[in-house]
Each structure stands twice: as C-alpha cells, then as structure tokens.
RODO-2510 file (C-alpha; in nm, 4 decimals, decimal comma):
residues 512
     n   res          X          Y          Z
     1     x     5,0125    -7,7440    -1,1291
     2     x     4,8912    -8,1049    -1,1070
     3     x     4,6483    -8,3287    -0,9552
     4     x     4,8510    -8,4925    -0,7486
     5     x     4,9201    -8,1600    -0,5564
     6     x     4,5679    -8,1391    -0,4767
     7     x     4,5898    -8,3786    -0,1836
     8     x     4,3590    -8,6584    -0,4368
     9     x     4,3425    -8,9930    -0,3168
    10     x     4,5110    -9,2684    -0,5258
    11     x     4,2335    -9,4125    -0,6792
    12     x     4,0801    -9,0834    -0,7952
    13     x     4,3891    -8,9914    -0,9046
    14     x     4,4096    -9,3341    -1,1295
    15     x     4,1082    -9,2985    -1,2712
    16     x     4,2035    -8,9427    -1,3856
    17     x     4,5048    -9,0962    -1,5422
    18     x     4,2689    -9,3046    -1,7425
    19     x     4,0685    -9,0127    -1,8520
    20     x     4,3414    -8,8291    -1,9830
    21     x     4,3726    -8,5414    -1,6677
    22     x     4,6854    -8,4778    -1,5591
    23     x     4,6469    -8,0411    -1,5073
    24     x     4,3536    -7,9511    -1,3212
    25     x     4,1351    -7,6590    -1,4832
    26     x     4,1258    -7,2661    -1,3117
    27     x     3,8122    -7,3790    -1,1552
    28     x     3,9363    -7,6947    -1,0431
    29     x     4,2086    -7,5900    -0,8553
    30     x     4,0564    -7,3106    -0,6813
    31     x     3,7260    -7,5221    -0,5720
    32     x     3,8786    -7,8649    -0,4438
    33     x     4,1270    -7,7648    -0,1956
    34     x     3,8326    -7,5555    -0,0554
    35     x     3,5902    -7,8243    -0,0552
    36     x     3,7916    -8,0571     0,0903
    37     x     3,8563    -7,7999     0,3696
    38     x     3,4453    -7,8119     0,4297
    39     x     3,3958    -7,4844     0,2890
    40     x     3,0536    -7,3600     0,1475
    41     x     3,1220    -7,2674    -0,1939
    42     x     2,9590    -6,9551    -0,4635
    43     x     3,1198    -7,0396    -0,8201
    44     x     3,0731    -6,8841    -1,1044
    45     x     3,2361    -7,0328    -1,4466
    46     x     3,1153    -7,1148    -1,7737
    47     x     2,9808    -7,4000    -1,9461
    48     x     3,3067    -7,6575    -2,0706
    49     x     3,5498    -7,5517    -1,7620
    50     x     3,5402    -7,8443    -1,5891
    51     x     3,2823    -7,7669    -1,2825
    52     x     3,1815    -8,1031    -1,2808
    53     x     3,5089    -8,2265    -1,1715
    54     x     3,5472    -7,9448    -0,9442
    55     x     3,2639    -8,0807    -0,6914
    56     x     3,2500    -8,4769    -0,8156
    57     x     3,6137    -8,5350    -0,6829
    58     x     3,6222    -8,4160    -0,3661
    59     x     3,2934    -8,5257    -0,2682
    60     x     3,3687    -8,8748    -0,3775
    61     x     3,7232    -8,8533    -0,1990
    62     x     3,5047    -8,7507     0,1086
    63     x     3,2352    -9,0475     0,1132
    64     x     3,5166    -9,2813     0,0388
    65     x     3,7243    -9,1884     0,3572
    66     x     3,4261    -9,1770     0,5727
    67     x     3,2298    -9,5004     0,4576
    68     x     3,5510    -9,7408     0,3506
    69     x     3,5379    -9,9640     0,6282
    70     x     3,1392    -9,9720     0,6347
    71     x     2,9831   -10,3025     0,5468
    72     x     2,5901   -10,2463     0,5596
    73     x     2,3665   -10,0405     0,2991
    74     x     2,4923    -9,7479     0,2230
    75     x     2,2580    -9,4335     0,2848
    76     x     2,2695    -9,0965     0,0827
    77     x     2,5040    -8,8448     0,1945
    78     x     2,5671    -8,6690    -0,1690
    79     x     2,2816    -8,4874    -0,3477
    80     x     2,3150    -8,3245    -0,6787
    81     x     2,0231    -8,1447    -0,8075
    82     x     2,0610    -7,9769    -1,2011
    83     x     1,7584    -7,8558    -1,4125
    84     x     1,7533    -8,0875    -1,7250
    85     x     1,7644    -8,4738    -1,7749
    86     x     2,0840    -8,4459    -1,9933
    87     x     2,2905    -8,3138    -1,7501
    88     x     2,1826    -8,5239    -1,5070
    89     x     2,2894    -8,8168    -1,6947
    90     x     2,6115    -8,6593    -1,7968
    91     x     2,7292    -8,5900    -1,4230
    92     x     2,6199    -8,9497    -1,3358
    93     x     2,8589    -9,0580    -1,6343
    94     x     3,0838    -8,8613    -1,4683
    95     x     3,0874    -9,0070    -1,1425
    96     x     3,0981    -9,3325    -1,2277
    97     x     3,4895    -9,2604    -1,4250
    98     x     3,5670    -9,0389    -1,1461
    99     x     3,4959    -9,3248    -0,8874
   100     x     3,6741    -9,6155    -1,0059
   101     x     3,8475    -9,8239    -0,7670
   102     x     3,6406    -9,6280    -0,4465
   103     x     3,3719    -9,7711    -0,2901
   104     x     3,1136    -9,4979    -0,4095
   105     x     2,7521    -9,6025    -0,5293
   106     x     2,5635    -9,3365    -0,7345
   107     x     2,2290    -9,3188    -0,8750
   108     x     2,0513    -9,0439    -1,0991
   109     x     1,6885    -9,0225    -1,1170
   110     x     1,4650    -8,7777    -1,3738
   111     x     1,0716    -8,7505    -1,5256
   112     x     1,0194    -8,8129    -1,8746
   113     x     1,0711    -9,2204    -1,8114
   114     x     0,8797    -9,5044    -1,5384
   115     x     1,0818    -9,4700    -1,2092
   116     x     1,0502    -9,8213    -1,1434
   117     x     1,4128    -9,9075    -1,2571
   118     x     1,5407    -9,5622    -1,0531
   119     x     1,3318    -9,6885    -0,7337
   120     x     1,5099   -10,0210    -0,7341
   121     x     1,8388    -9,8397    -0,7702
   122     x     1,7530    -9,6875    -0,4926
   123     x     1,6651    -9,9350    -0,2757
   124     x     1,9677   -10,0839    -0,2938
   125     x     2,1422    -9,8073    -0,1303
   126     x     2,3447    -9,5260    -0,2515
   127     x     2,5782    -9,2742    -0,1584
   128     x     2,5282    -9,0045    -0,4331
   129     x     2,1858    -8,9142    -0,6000
   130     x     2,1741    -8,7146    -0,9302
   131     x     1,8307    -8,5678    -0,9970
   132     x     1,6339    -8,3248    -1,1911
   133     x     1,3938    -8,1523    -0,9345
   134     x     1,0425    -8,2614    -0,9863
   135     x     1,1433    -8,6444    -0,9982
   136     x     1,3106    -8,5771    -0,6982
   137     x     1,0390    -8,4295    -0,5167
   138     x     0,7530    -8,7330    -0,6275
   139     x     0,9999    -8,9368    -0,5360
   140     x     1,0497    -8,8064    -0,1802
   141     x     0,6204    -8,7163    -0,1243
   142     x     0,6090    -9,1502    -0,2377
   143     x     0,8658    -9,2312     0,0490
   144     x     1,1524    -9,3500    -0,1435
   145     x     1,3961    -9,0958    -0,0790
   146     x     1,5017    -8,9119     0,2377
   147     x     1,7167    -8,6174     0,3060
   148     x     1,7632    -8,6557     0,6377
   149     x     2,0980    -8,7528     0,6261
   150     x     2,2441    -8,5070     0,3451
   151     x     2,5974    -8,4004     0,3889
   152     x     2,7062    -8,2607     0,0912
   153     x     2,4259    -8,0754    -0,1743
   154     x     2,4832    -7,9546    -0,4998
   155     x     2,2923    -7,7034    -0,6865
   156     x     2,4568    -7,7005    -1,0749
   157     x     2,3670    -7,4716    -1,3218
   158     x     2,1521    -7,2350    -1,0654
   159     x     2,0633    -6,9658    -1,3212
   160     x     1,9360    -7,1950    -1,5940
   161     x     1,7318    -7,3808    -1,2887
   162     x     1,5264    -7,0280    -1,2545
   163     x     1,5009    -7,0058    -1,5645
   164     x     1,3176    -7,3212    -1,6307
   165     x     1,1136    -7,1651    -1,3190
   166     x     1,2688    -7,4376    -1,0824
   167     x     1,2335    -7,1666    -0,7956
   168     x     0,9525    -7,2805    -0,5737
   169     x     1,0833    -7,6427    -0,5974
   170     x     1,4151    -7,5570    -0,5137
   171     x     1,3067    -7,3927    -0,2068
   172     x     1,0806    -7,6924    -0,0935
   173     x     1,4208    -7,9065    -0,1119
   174     x     1,6204    -7,6676     0,0821
   175     x     1,3528    -7,7032     0,3964
   176     x     1,3874    -8,1120     0,3745
   177     x     1,7751    -8,0784     0,4097
   178     x     1,9712    -8,0955     0,7208
   179     x     2,0861    -7,7548     0,8466
   180     x     2,4117    -7,9032     0,9310
   181     x     2,5739    -7,9799     0,5655
   182     x     2,7857    -7,8762     0,2856
   183     x     2,6708    -7,6392     0,0526
   184     x     2,7821    -7,5876    -0,2917
   185     x     2,6296    -7,3649    -0,5586
   186     x     2,7570    -7,3158    -0,9157
   187     x     2,6341    -7,0759    -1,2091
   188     x     2,7496    -6,9746    -1,5220
   189     x     2,5768    -6,6520    -1,4491
   190     x     2,5376    -6,4460    -1,1454
   191     x     2,2537    -6,2165    -1,1886
   192     x     2,0481    -6,0567    -0,8547
   193     x     1,8286    -6,3220    -0,7709
   194     x     2,0523    -6,5948    -0,8259
   195     x     2,3153    -6,4022    -0,5550
   196     x     1,9573    -6,3900    -0,3460
   197     x     1,9268    -6,7302    -0,3853
   198     x     2,2769    -6,8447    -0,2725
   199     x     2,2291    -6,6163     0,0470
   200     x     1,9535    -6,8494     0,1366
   201     x     2,1435    -7,1684     0,0558
   202     x     2,5262    -7,1496     0,1549
   203     x     2,6829    -7,0327     0,4784
   204     x     2,9873    -6,8120     0,4651
   205     x     3,0698    -6,8863     0,0985
   206     x     3,4213    -6,8644    -0,0643
   207     x     3,3060    -6,6634    -0,3960
   208     x     3,4951    -6,8026    -0,6794
   209     x     3,4688    -6,6295    -1,0304
   210     x     3,7431    -6,7919    -1,3192
   211     x     3,6000    -6,5669    -1,5811
   212     x     3,4174    -6,2598    -1,5571
   213     x     3,0094    -6,3769    -1,5481
   214     x     2,8154    -6,3889    -1,9163
   215     x     3,1583    -6,4187    -2,1031
   216     x     3,2449    -6,6537    -2,3392
   217     x     3,5359    -6,8874    -2,3877
   218     x     3,8227    -6,7176    -2,5224
   219     x     3,8893    -7,0619    -2,7344
   220     x     3,5582    -7,0028    -2,9394
   221     x     3,5679    -6,8451    -3,2775
   222     x     3,2092    -6,6822    -3,3375
   223     x     3,0693    -6,5371    -3,6747
   224     x     2,7706    -6,4111    -3,7599
   225     x     2,5556    -6,4048    -4,1210
   226     x     2,2599    -6,1427    -4,1565
   227     x     2,0315    -6,2793    -4,3934
   228     x     1,6261    -6,2588    -4,4478
   229     x     1,3942    -6,5060    -4,2895
   230     x     1,3303    -6,6962    -4,6187
   231     x     1,7050    -6,7599    -4,6638
   232     x     1,7720    -6,9146    -4,3444
   233     x     1,7349    -7,2672    -4,4647
   234     x     1,9497    -7,2363    -4,7960
   235     x     2,2430    -7,0277    -4,6091
   236     x     2,2382    -7,3331    -4,3144
   237     x     2,2861    -7,5972    -4,6001
   238     x     2,5722    -7,3320    -4,7728
   239     x     2,7414    -7,2495    -4,4392
   240     x     2,7317    -7,6538    -4,3732
   241     x     2,8798    -7,7712    -4,7400
   242     x     3,1380    -7,4547    -4,7755
   243     x     3,2930    -7,5227    -4,4016
   244     x     3,2774    -7,9501    -4,5119
   245     x     3,1093    -7,9576    -4,1279
   246     x     3,0972    -8,3354    -4,0326
   247     x     2,9707    -8,2770    -3,6890
   248     x     2,7021    -7,9735    -3,6139
   249     x     2,4766    -7,8661    -3,3137
   250     x     2,2058    -7,6386    -3,4441
   251     x     1,9821    -7,4307    -3,2160
   252     x     1,6321    -7,3609    -3,2703
   253     x     1,3608    -7,1311    -3,1229
   254     x     1,0874    -7,3757    -3,0774
   255     x     1,0477    -7,7698    -3,0709
   256     x     0,8360    -7,7585    -3,4390
   257     x     1,1129    -7,4947    -3,5888
   258     x     1,3546    -7,7775    -3,4826
   259     x     1,1711    -8,0688    -3,6731
   260     x     1,1461    -7,8365    -3,9958
   261     x     1,5110    -7,7740    -3,9908
   262     x     1,6093    -8,1763    -3,9191
   263     x     1,3298    -8,2835    -4,2019
   264     x     1,4777    -8,0159    -4,4792
   265     x     1,8560    -8,1522    -4,3756
   266     x     1,7065    -8,5474    -4,3842
   267     x     1,5824    -8,4139    -4,7542
   268     x     1,8812    -8,2789    -4,8470
   269     x     2,0441    -8,6327    -4,7806
   270     x     2,2014    -8,4580    -4,4595
   271     x     2,1580    -8,7369    -4,1247
   272     x     1,9928    -8,5238    -3,8959
   273     x     1,7848    -8,6179    -3,5683
   274     x     1,6370    -8,3688    -3,3102
   275     x     1,6162    -8,3224    -2,9515
   276     x     1,3546    -8,1244    -2,8281
   277     x     1,0403    -8,1515    -2,5000
   278     x     0,8308    -8,3078    -2,7019
   279     x     1,0805    -8,6816    -2,7420
   280     x     1,0457    -8,9056    -2,5067
   281     x     1,3665    -8,9417    -2,2962
   282     x     1,5030    -9,3099    -2,4931
   283     x     1,4271    -9,0997    -2,8012
   284     x     1,6721    -8,8148    -2,7060
   285     x     1,9058    -9,0389    -2,5697
   286     x     1,9324    -9,2349    -2,8801
   287     x     1,9683    -8,9047    -3,0559
   288     x     2,2301    -8,7869    -2,8372
   289     x     2,4195    -9,1302    -2,8457
   290     x     2,4194    -9,1459    -3,2301
   291     x     2,5637    -8,7783    -3,2367
   292     x     2,8270    -8,8344    -2,9952
   293     x     2,9009    -9,1547    -3,2130
   294     x     2,9206    -8,9472    -3,5538
   295     x     2,6554    -9,1666    -3,6793
   296     x     2,4842    -8,8124    -3,8003
   297     x     2,6182    -8,5100    -3,8809
   298     x     2,3491    -8,2714    -3,7427
   299     x     2,1731    -8,2460    -3,4218
   300     x     1,9070    -8,0091    -3,3994
   301     x     1,7868    -7,9039    -3,0622
   302     x     1,6050    -7,6575    -2,8731
   303     x     1,7697    -7,4965    -2,5168
   304     x     1,6307    -7,6964    -2,3119
   305     x     2,0221    -7,9458    -2,4529
   306     x     2,2124    -7,6129    -2,4278
   307     x     2,3336    -7,7541    -2,1354
   308     x     2,4006    -8,1231    -2,0166
   309     x     2,5218    -8,2130    -2,3933
   310     x     2,8951    -8,3198    -2,3564
   311     x     3,0897    -8,3780    -2,6629
   312     x     3,4258    -8,3984    -2,7036
   313     x     3,5858    -8,1792    -2,9599
   314     x     3,2695    -8,0427    -3,1087
   315     x     3,3611    -7,7784    -3,3304
   316     x     3,0525    -7,6093    -3,4606
   317     x     2,7340    -7,4579    -3,3211
   318     x     2,4695    -7,2857    -3,5326
   319     x     2,2683    -7,0726    -3,3521
   320     x     1,9697    -7,1092    -3,6436
   321     x     1,7618    -6,8589    -3,4732
   322     x     1,8717    -6,5912    -3,2267
   323     x     1,7639    -6,6344    -2,8717
   324     x     1,6025    -6,3562    -2,7382
   325     x     1,7901    -6,3918    -2,3817
   326     x     2,1703    -6,3235    -2,4376
   327     x     2,2290    -6,5347    -2,1448
   328     x     2,1022    -6,8380    -2,3265
   329     x     2,3657    -6,7619    -2,6288
   330     x     2,6434    -6,7912    -2,4097
   331     x     2,5392    -7,1356    -2,2951
   332     x     2,4270    -7,2230    -2,6177
   333     x     2,7882    -7,1482    -2,8151
   334     x     2,9869    -7,2966    -2,4475
   335     x     2,8673    -7,6610    -2,6006
   336     x     3,2083    -7,6468    -2,8583
   337     x     3,5315    -7,5377    -2,7340
   338     x     3,5402    -7,7334    -2,4176
   339     x     3,8297    -7,8288    -2,1753
   340     x     4,0749    -7,5764    -2,3709
   341     x     3,9650    -7,7288    -2,7352
   342     x     3,8831    -7,4705    -3,0344
   343     x     3,5009    -7,4558    -3,1245
   344     x     3,3279    -7,1896    -3,3731
   345     x     3,0207    -7,0446    -3,3221
   346     x     2,8018    -6,9191    -3,6044
   347     x     2,4952    -6,7211    -3,5613
   348     x     2,2256    -6,6953    -3,8729
   349     x     2,0600    -6,3282    -3,7862
   350     x     1,7443    -6,2119    -3,9689
   351     x     1,5899    -5,8856    -3,9548
   352     x     1,3750    -5,9448    -3,6359
   353     x     1,6287    -6,0817    -3,4539
   354     x     1,8876    -5,7683    -3,5135
   355     x     1,8347    -5,6201    -3,1543
   356     x     1,9083    -5,9650    -2,9918
   357     x     2,2427    -5,9470    -3,1193
   358     x     2,3047    -5,5517    -2,9842
   359     x     2,1891    -5,7223    -2,6395
   360     x     2,4303    -6,0503    -2,6903
   361     x     2,7116    -5,8043    -2,7562
   362     x     2,6574    -5,5618    -2,4981
   363     x     2,6492    -5,8576    -2,2713
   364     x     2,9965    -6,0512    -2,3605
   365     x     3,1616    -5,7269    -2,3911
   366     x     3,2622    -5,7817    -2,7729
   367     x     3,1814    -5,7359    -3,1393
   368     x     3,0654    -6,0272    -3,3003
   369     x     3,2706    -6,0926    -3,6521
   370     x     3,0135    -6,0016    -3,9863
   371     x     3,0516    -6,2507    -4,2833
   372     x     3,1207    -6,0132    -4,5693
   373     x     3,1150    -6,2839    -4,8573
   374     x     2,7575    -6,3904    -4,7776
   375     x     2,5314    -6,5469    -5,0488
   376     x     2,2189    -6,4471    -4,9128
   377     x     2,2445    -6,0989    -4,7178
   378     x     1,9875    -5,9379    -4,5677
   379     x     1,7977    -5,7143    -4,7674
   380     x     1,4888    -5,6615    -4,5497
   381     x     1,3980    -5,4505    -4,2929
   382     x     1,2860    -5,5314    -3,9581
   383     x     0,8908    -5,4765    -3,9421
   384     x     0,7123    -5,1672    -3,7740
   385     x     0,5123    -5,1708    -3,4615
   386     x     0,1830    -5,1781    -3,7213
   387     x     0,3378    -5,4783    -3,9324
   388     x     0,4403    -5,6641    -3,5924
   389     x     0,0665    -5,6421    -3,5124
   390     x    -0,0929    -5,7600    -3,8565
   391     x     0,1299    -6,0155    -3,8632
   392     x     0,0557    -6,1339    -3,5295
   393     x    -0,3160    -6,1456    -3,6289
   394     x    -0,2336    -6,3339    -3,9040
   395     x    -0,0554    -6,5820    -3,7039
   396     x    -0,3840    -6,6054    -3,5125
   397     x    -0,5794    -6,6478    -3,7876
   398     x    -0,3790    -6,9302    -3,9754
   399     x    -0,3588    -7,0874    -3,6154
   400     x    -0,7546    -7,1138    -3,5588
   401     x    -0,8039    -7,2002    -3,9099
   402     x    -0,5726    -7,5070    -3,8349
   403     x    -0,7252    -7,5839    -3,5645
   404     x    -1,0591    -7,5813    -3,7106
   405     x    -0,9559    -7,7719    -3,9993
   406     x    -0,8034    -8,0358    -3,7626
   407     x    -1,1544    -8,0623    -3,5696
   408     x    -1,3759    -8,1233    -3,9114
   409     x    -1,1453    -8,4071    -4,0206
   410     x    -0,8992    -8,1342    -4,2158
   411     x    -1,1252    -8,1805    -4,5129
   412     x    -1,1088    -7,8298    -4,5936
   413     x    -0,7415    -7,7612    -4,6286
   414     x    -0,7367    -8,1674    -4,7976
   415     x    -1,0280    -8,1156    -5,0355
   416     x    -1,1468    -8,4175    -4,8112
   417     x    -1,4924    -8,6616    -4,8735
   418     x    -1,8198    -8,4384    -4,8621
   419     x    -2,0382    -8,7375    -4,8184
   420     x    -1,8144    -8,7966    -4,4802
   421     x    -1,8890    -8,4242    -4,3821
   422     x    -2,2199    -8,4208    -4,4447
   423     x    -2,3115    -8,7586    -4,2776
   424     x    -2,0915    -8,6077    -3,9824
   425     x    -2,3456    -8,3121    -3,9906
   426     x    -2,6476    -8,5249    -4,0200
   427     x    -2,5016    -8,6956    -3,6792
   428     x    -2,4755    -8,3647    -3,5410
   429     x    -2,7896    -8,2584    -3,6170
   430     x    -2,9404    -8,6052    -3,4693
   431     x    -2,7778    -8,5573    -3,1362
   432     x    -2,8848    -8,2225    -3,1078
   433     x    -3,2639    -8,2716    -3,1767
   434     x    -3,2256    -8,5455    -2,9199
   435     x    -3,0883    -8,3139    -2,6635
   436     x    -3,3599    -8,0571    -2,7703
   437     x    -3,6368    -8,3397    -2,7009
   438     x    -3,4899    -8,4509    -2,4093
   439     x    -3,4628    -8,0853    -2,2476
   440     x    -3,8543    -8,0456    -2,3383
   441     x    -3,9514    -8,3458    -2,1953
   442     x    -3,7907    -8,2701    -1,8550
   443     x    -3,9786    -7,9278    -1,8966
   444     x    -4,2742    -8,0684    -1,9688
   445     x    -4,2145    -8,3519    -1,6457
   446     x    -4,1514    -8,0335    -1,4222
   447     x    -4,4455    -7,8378    -1,5573
   448     x    -4,6771    -8,1589    -1,4238
   449     x    -4,5233    -8,1739    -1,0793
   450     x    -4,5419    -7,8018    -1,0689
   451     x    -4,9692    -7,8220    -1,1201
   452     x    -4,9579    -8,1113    -0,9090
   453     x    -4,8248    -7,8799    -0,6124
   454     x    -5,0216    -7,6391    -0,6807
   455     x    -5,3632    -7,8711    -0,6734
   456     x    -5,5893    -7,8332    -0,3455
   457     x    -5,4531    -8,0306    -0,0573
   458     x    -5,7757    -8,2673    -0,0119
   459     x    -5,7363    -8,3573    -0,4001
   460     x    -5,3570    -8,4381    -0,3414
   461     x    -5,4577    -8,6391    -0,0216
   462     x    -5,6669    -8,8380    -0,1970
   463     x    -5,3964    -8,9342    -0,4893
   464     x    -5,2335    -9,1548    -0,2824
   465     x    -5,5386    -9,3947    -0,2122
   466     x    -5,5680    -9,4133    -0,5649
   467     x    -5,1922    -9,4910    -0,6350
   468     x    -5,2001    -9,7329    -0,3636
   469     x    -5,5127    -9,9046    -0,5339
   470     x    -5,3324    -9,8895    -0,8779
   471     x    -5,0669   -10,0890    -0,7523
   472     x    -5,2451   -10,3257    -0,5947
   473     x    -5,4108   -10,3828    -0,9056
   474     x    -5,0748   -10,4086    -1,0690
   475     x    -4,9108   -10,6449    -0,8369
   476     x    -5,1979   -10,9247    -0,9097
   477     x    -5,1729   -10,8743    -1,2876
   478     x    -4,8116   -10,9242    -1,2698
   479     x    -4,8580   -11,2188    -1,0133
   480     x    -5,0571   -11,3513    -1,2876
   481     x    -4,8012   -11,3286    -1,5292
   482     x    -4,5362   -11,4976    -1,3979
   483     x    -4,7191   -11,7664    -1,2964
   484     x    -4,8181   -11,7846    -1,7004
   485     x    -4,4575   -11,7693    -1,7578
   486     x    -4,3688   -12,0760    -1,6074
   487     x    -4,5961   -12,2618    -1,9240
   488     x    -4,5021   -11,9969    -2,1896
   489     x    -4,1344   -11,9685    -2,3180
   490     x    -3,9354   -11,6508    -2,2441
   491     x    -3,7088   -11,4415    -2,5136
   492     x    -3,4537   -11,4056    -2,2825
   493     x    -3,1023   -11,6050    -2,3041
   494     x    -3,1823   -11,8783    -2,1115
   495     x    -3,4205   -11,9760    -2,3557
   496     x    -3,1804   -12,1585    -2,5052
   497     x    -3,1971   -12,4036    -2,2348
   498     x    -3,5382   -12,5298    -2,3086
   499     x    -3,6040   -12,8764    -2,3463
   500     x    -3,6502   -12,9751    -2,6990
   501     x    -4,0185   -13,0959    -2,6676
   502     x    -4,1217   -12,7592    -2,5224
   503     x    -3,9486   -12,6317    -2,8511
   504     x    -4,1017   -12,8042    -3,0445
   505     x    -4,4328   -12,7488    -2,8512
   506     x    -4,4296   -12,3650    -2,8573
   507     x    -4,2039   -12,2904    -3,1700
   508     x    -4,0973   -11,9605    -3,0758
   509     x    -3,7205   -11,8419    -3,2480
   510     x    -3,4484   -11,9189    -3,0264
   511     x    -3,1539   -11,6897    -2,9817
   512     x    -2,8085   -11,8240    -3,1586
***
C-alpha cells in the first residue's frame, strides 16, 4: 500500500515524499483511516514503528481542512502530551516536517528552561501544542493556555507516563478538556493500569495492536555478556573496540553511574557525553545534537532518554546496567532497529542482575543469545540475603562518611589544613557560648519579671510613680544634653560637614 491510497492531501504527500516515505508502516496503515473517520483509538505498538506519523498526519490534515480559509489568529485544536522533554521536541520536529505546505502552526512547551520564549510563541496562536504534563499545567494555572477548544487529544507513551508518576497530572488534564473531542491513546506496552486509564479517556475506541504487547522488534539482534561488577568498564571498552562501533547509545541505572562511564570513556580517548535529569535542558539538547551529527561516539543516558531519542540508523544500544523493570529493556533497545532498519542490543550483566535477565526473557518470550567468547566471564555468585544486608550497611556507612566530610570541608579525607579546622571549631564554640549566655540572660529576665509579679499589690502600685519620676528626671537631663550638643562636636557622620573654625576650636577627629 502507498500513502496515496490513504486519502492524504497533496501538501502532506509532498512532505512525506521529501522525507523519503513511500509506504506506510503497519501502525500507520491501520490508524490513519480510523483517525480520518473521527474514531477514538487505543493503540499498542513498539517504539520505532512510526507511531508519531500515525497520529500526526491525520490531525494535521483535519485541522488544515477546517482552518485553511481562516485568516485570524489560530486557536489550539490539537494537544499532544508526552512524558519527556526529548520526546516532546522530537514530535514537534516531526510536525514541522509533515506540515510543510499547510497552514498549521505548532509549538512545544516543557520544563527545565525559562518559559518566556514558549509563552511568546503561544501568544501568537497555535493549532497544535506538544507538551509535558508539568509545564502544561503550570501555564494553564498562569492563564496562558486554555483547553476549551481542543478537538484532538493525544496521550503518547502512556505506560511511561504512569511509570514516571504523572497519573494525577493526566487526571487533572482530562477534567479540563471538552467532553466532545477525539482522543488517541498510544502505548508500547499494555498493562492493566493502562487499560483502566484508557477507559476514562476514550469513548468506544478502536483497538490496534501491530505487534504483541511487550515484544521487541524482529530487526534487533540481542546479545548478552555475563561478567563481574568490577569487570564492566573493561568489558565495555572491549566490546566497542572489537566490534569497531562508531556510534552507540549506552544506558546506565543512575545519573552518577552515567557520569562515571562517560568519564572512563573519555579517559580512553573515546568521545562521549551524558544525558540525564541532572543536566540542564540546553546541555541535554547539545549532547543529543552532537550525537546525531556523529561528532561523539558514545552517548551515555539514563532511562529518561529511553524514549524520545530518534536517531536514524542507530546500530548499537548497550545496557551497561540491566534494568530491574523488564518493560524498560524493551524501550531501551527500541532506540535501534527503527523503521525497519537493523540494530544490535548488547547487555552486560553482573551477578546481582541475573534475575533481571530471567524476567526480561519471560516478558519478551525469547532467550537472549549469550556470548561465550567473553574475555571477562562471570566468576562471582550473587550475594546472599545476609551479604546484601551487610553491603547495604556498608553503602550507608560510606554515604554518611561522604556527607560528614562535606560538612567539615572534606579535610578528613583529603588531609586538609588542621589550623582551619581548629579555627572553625573555635568559631563554633564561641557561637555556642554566645547562645548559652543569651539563654541565661533571658532566663534571668523571666525570673525578675516573675518575682515582680509576686510582690504585694501595694508595692507594685508604688513602683509606677517612681518610674514616672525617673522618666521625668531623665527627660530633663536629655533636654539639657541636647541643648549642649549644639555647641559640642558630634561623632556622627554629619560632623564632617562642620565649619573649619569649629573643627579647629574643639579638635575632634573627623571621619574619613
């Protein structure tokens, strides 16, 4: 089947031809006619199967046909919600490519950057908005976005949305949308909580399943290396050099782990960069751009980038750490072998991750090929429960030691200056003494007030008169001092304006 057979308008066909698209993928072939027929859709398809074009093309076409004769400021008719910034940017770029030659205006909003430029584009008017949940709700609360006229709502990567804890944000958005709308629900996996959520969003949906839920693309070759934890860095370098890899996406479990892997690669003269949640959005975009342009060999990422990275002909994905969620494995390796291209997924497994491999193989329904010719084989056994407890205690001890050293300036670990430590301790002791003295003073004052209240009533009544007499005497003395101050020099800053004769007469030091 060709795209021409799907009743797509000429401007979009030209844009697809410029992209080199001739035949629709299975998800596109099934979804586009249903969406043009105004049907709600619940679709399950793996990453890299062309889901974005499956919902973007019909929405662009319907909005173009509705507003092509409208000359005023456009208003938002389409809303696409995604879990990550990278995926939102990718979808917005695809909208730009598919909508050439149409009247469509689109924008993307996401957190991690200042909102000024995003708001300015919204104020000019857009037909389709791509957004992450947090920034979208924030701009709605500020009054910059209204969902009253949304006709087409897309929830993309719904399973990842729930994994990242966006369920409450999604429920808030649903309440703000009009009841009369067309809703599209796309997910790579279809667990029970996703089905329940879809029932609250969709009305009489058509179900599309291109590949069985939680399976990997057939174009991806999967390999597995069993090794020890301490051997992972050497094995990673061996794999890159042996297979002569020129572009690879490496996944780690933690942000700090990603930083360590990238640093090790750079030490070996391998160009590498990282992308994770601790990096600013502009840093992440720069790293991704350099990787797409082939200027760096390795991009090390956490699962935040498992969806939203769309790189043409990416051949290799390496799981440096095995994910504890089997679904995450599917999304990670789905970055290669996209749109029918061949790809290779390599996993490096330490003893503590052996059980994760079993769970993954059970989910995807196949056994991953184990590499026997391994220079760093797995010789250690998984830890027992008692050993795990001891290891956790040791980790907590090291963590506490690390933060204790940070609080003390790191001198205990780095052999810092003893004099500076002593000075710091003396300052703390002095501060504690001052606090202690203040507390004693406050207590003494409270005791004096208490004794005053316990005195006989007559004595307490006589006391105000005495106070008034003292105040009157003090007032007369102050008035006398003020009259004398006209002829005496003052130590205040205003004294610097006195005449030279007066200065010479009384000879007081002027402030400089």
